[in-house]
C-alpha positions in Angstrom: 51.3 43.0 27.5 47.7 43.8 28.3 46.6 44.2 31.9 43.0 44.1 33.0 41.6 44.4 36.5 38.2 44.3 38.2 36.3 43.2 41.3 36.2 39.5 42.2 32.6 38.2 41.9 32.4 34.4 41.6 29.6 33.0 39.5 27.0 30.7 41.2 27.5 28.3 38.2 31.0 27.0 37.9 30.5 26.4 34.2 28.9 29.7 33.4 30.5 33.0 34.6 30.0 36.5 33.5 31.9 38.4 36.2 35.6 39.1 36.5 37.8 36.6 38.2 41.3 36.7 36.7 42.1 33.0 37.4 39.0 31.7 35.8 39.3 34.0 32.8 42.9 33.0 32.3 42.1 29.3 32.4 39.2 29.7 30.0 41.2 31.8 27.6 44.2 29.5 27.6 41.9 26.4 27.1 40.1 28.0 24.2 43.4 28.9 22.5 44.8 25.4 22.9 41.6 23.9 21.6 41.6 25.9 18.4 45.3 25.3 17.8 45.0 21.6 18.3 41.5 20.8 16.9 41.0 23.6 14.4 44.6 24.4 13.2 43.3 25.9 9.9 41.0 28.3 11.8 43.7 29.0 14.3 45.9 30.4 11.6 43.3 33.2 11.1 42.2 33.5 14.7 44.5 34.3 17.6 43.7 33.8 21.3 46.2 35.4 23.7 47.9 33.3 26.3 47.9 34.3 30.0 51.1 35.2 31.9 50.5 33.6 35.3 53.7 35.0 36.8 52.4 38.6 36.2 48.8 37.9 37.1 46.8 37.7 40.4 43.3 37.0 41.5 42.2 40.4 40.5 44.6 41.2 37.6 44.9 39.3 34.4 48.0 39.8 32.3 48.2 38.3 28.8 50.5 38.1 25.9 50.5 41.2 23.7 48.5 41.2 20.5 49.6 43.9 18.2 46.6 45.6 16.6 43.4 47.4 17.4 39.8 46.5 18.0 37.5 45.7 15.1 35.3 48.5 16.2 38.2 51.0 16.0 39.4 49.5 12.7 36.0 49.8 11.0 35.3 53.3 12.4 38.7 54.6 11.1 38.3 53.0 7.7 34.7 54.4 7.5 36.0 57.9 8.4 38.7 57.8 5.7 36.2 56.6 3.1 33.7 59.4 3.9 36.4 61.9 3.0 37.0 60.5 -0.5 35.4 61.6 -3.7 32.1 59.9 -4.8 33.7 57.2 -7.0 36.5 56.3 -4.6 34.1 56.5 -1.6 31.8 53.9 -3.2 34.6 51.5 -3.8 36.1 51.9 -0.4 32.7 51.5 1.3 32.2 48.3 -0.7 35.6 47.0 0.4 34.9 48.0 4.0 31.7 46.0 3.9 33.4 42.9 2.5 36.2 43.2 5.1 33.6 43.4 7.9 31.7 40.4 6.6 34.8 38.3 6.3 35.8 39.2 9.9 32.3 38.4 11.1 32.3 35.0 9.4 35.7 34.1 10.9 34.6 35.1 14.4 31.4 33.1 13.9 33.4 30.1 12.7 35.6 30.2 15.9 32.5 30.6 18.1 30.8 27.7 16.4 33.8 25.5 16.8 34.0 26.3 20.5 30.2 25.9 21.1 29.7 22.7 19.2 33.1 21.1 19.0 33.8 17.8 20.6 35.7 18.2 23.9 35.5 22.0 23.7 36.4 23.8 26.9 33.7 26.4 26.3 33.3 29.7 24.5 33.3 33.4 25.2 29.8 34.8 25.3 30.9 38.4 24.7 32.2 38.6 21.0 31.3 42.3 20.4 33.5 44.4 18.1 35.4 45.8 21.0 36.5 42.3 22.0 37.6 41.3 18.5 41.0 42.7 17.4 42.4 43.2 13.9 46.0 42.3 14.2 48.9 43.7 12.2 49.6 40.3 10.7 46.1 40.0 9.2 44.7 37.7 11.8 41.8 38.4 14.2 42.3 38.3 17.9 39.6 37.1 20.3 39.9 38.6 23.8 37.9 38.9 27.0 36.7 35.5 28.4 35.2 36.9 31.6 31.7 35.9 30.3 32.0 32.3 29.2 30.1 29.0 29.1 30.7 25.3 28.6 28.1 22.7 27.6 28.2 19.0 28.4 27.6 16.5 25.5 23.9 16.3 26.2 23.5 20.0 26.1 25.5 20.3 22.8 23.2 17.6 21.4 20.0 19.5 22.2 21.5 22.8 20.9 22.6 21.0 17.7 19.1 19.7 17.2 17.7 23.2 17.6 20.0 24.7 15.1 19.5 21.8 12.6 15.7 22.3 12.9 16.1 26.1 12.5 18.2 25.7 9.4 15.8 23.3 7.8 12.6 25.1 9.0 11.4 22.1 10.9 8.9 23.7 13.3 8.2 20.5 15.2 11.9 20.0 15.7 12.3 23.5 17.0 9.5 23.0 19.5 10.9 19.7 20.6 14.4 21.2 21.1 13.4 24.3 23.1 11.2 22.1 25.2 14.1 19.8 25.9 16.2 22.8 26.8 13.7 23.7 29.5 11.8 26.5 27.9 8.2 26.9 28.8 5.4 29.4 28.3 1.8 29.8 29.3 0.2 28.0 26.4 3.2 26.4 24.7 1.9 27.9 21.4 3.9 26.5 18.5 4.0 29.7 16.5 5.2 31.7 19.5 7.8 29.1 20.5 9.2 29.0 16.9 9.3 32.8 16.6 11.0 33.1 20.1 13.6 30.5 19.3 14.3 31.8 15.8 14.6 35.4 16.9 17.0 34.7 19.8 19.1 31.9 18.4 19.1 32.3 14.6 17.9 35.3 12.7 15.4 38.2 12.8 11.9 37.2 12.1 9.9 39.6 14.2 10.0 43.2 12.9 11.4 45.4 15.5 13.5 42.7 17.1 13.3 41.5 20.7 11.1 44.4 21.9 8.4 43.4 19.4 8.3 39.9 20.8 6.3 41.4 23.7 3.6 42.5 21.2 3.7 39.2 19.5 3.4 37.6 22.9 0.2 39.6 23.7 -1.3 38.8 20.3 -0.9 35.1 21.0 -2.0 35.3 24.6 1.4 34.0 25.6 3.8 34.6 28.4 7.2 33.1 29.0 7.4 31.2 32.2 10.9 29.7 32.1 13.9 30.5 29.9 16.9 28.2 30.1 19.5 30.5 31.5 22.6 28.6 30.4 21.5 28.5 26.7 20.9 32.2 26.8 24.7 32.7 26.4 24.5 31.2 22.9 21.6 33.6 22.3 23.9 36.4 23.4 26.6 35.3 20.9 24.0 35.1 18.2 22.6 38.5 18.9 26.0 40.2 19.1 27.2 38.7 15.8 23.9 39.5 14.1 24.0 43.1 15.4 27.4 43.5 13.8 26.0 42.0 10.6 23.1 44.5 10.6 25.6 47.4 11.1 27.6 46.3 8.0 24.7 45.8 5.8 23.8 42.1 6.4 20.6 42.3 8.4 19.3 38.9 7.4 22.3 37.0 8.9 21.4 33.4 9.9 23.5 31.7 12.6 21.9 28.4 11.8 23.4 28.7 8.3 26.8 29.9 9.4 27.0 27.1 12.0 25.5 24.4 9.9 28.8 22.4 9.4 29.6 22.4 13.1 26.0 21.4 13.9 26.2 18.5 11.4 29.5 17.3 13.0 27.9 17.5 16.5 24.9 15.4 15.4 27.1 12.8 13.7 28.9 12.2 17.0 25.8 10.5 18.5 
């Protein structure tokens, strides 16, 4: 079993919480696991979500079923260390295999996140899928842990988010502007170029050299200034940035979340 503890700090938003509350996290984790097993059984055969053990948990301590394995971060670091010690020919082969392994893991995690973000009747998703919260299990599956920072969208919010990703995937600038406006984003001049760059950089892929910090320079060049950012949707941005960060570390800097989530987005849009 794994035991985690922390201070109780309830979120102001009962649908979005990024602080530790054992009961909330347990319910969120269990709901996500049930959803994947019932609605995405094929994906659930490759992705494991631990179940909570209420009889061994309390308000400040979460106990969950044991997942036998190690974090994706530790797995990649150990495999990289071993590869570095090999001769040149073997090293090249092992590094190539390591990259392929990391990319496969990344795509599986992205698929699970996409199903939980856009899926019909989804209980929500974890907004913290960094390599330390993804486990490589002994049976070959990946384990997704830590649901302390999570979010759940209602059908209208999913519809707007799906419109945004559809527009990003198809390079529909007008659609991107319409979607982020519907989300509640606003800026000083509502400049189309700036709004498209902002949305693409945060939600989809890197388009501004230097990343988020360079958006400030781009902002000044356009005479722009953000006035309102839709807080709740920023957790999808967080997922996108974390997964793209892992992609950049394993040699896939141009990763597009709109491309990876295109099928889930299409399903969401067909539900209207």
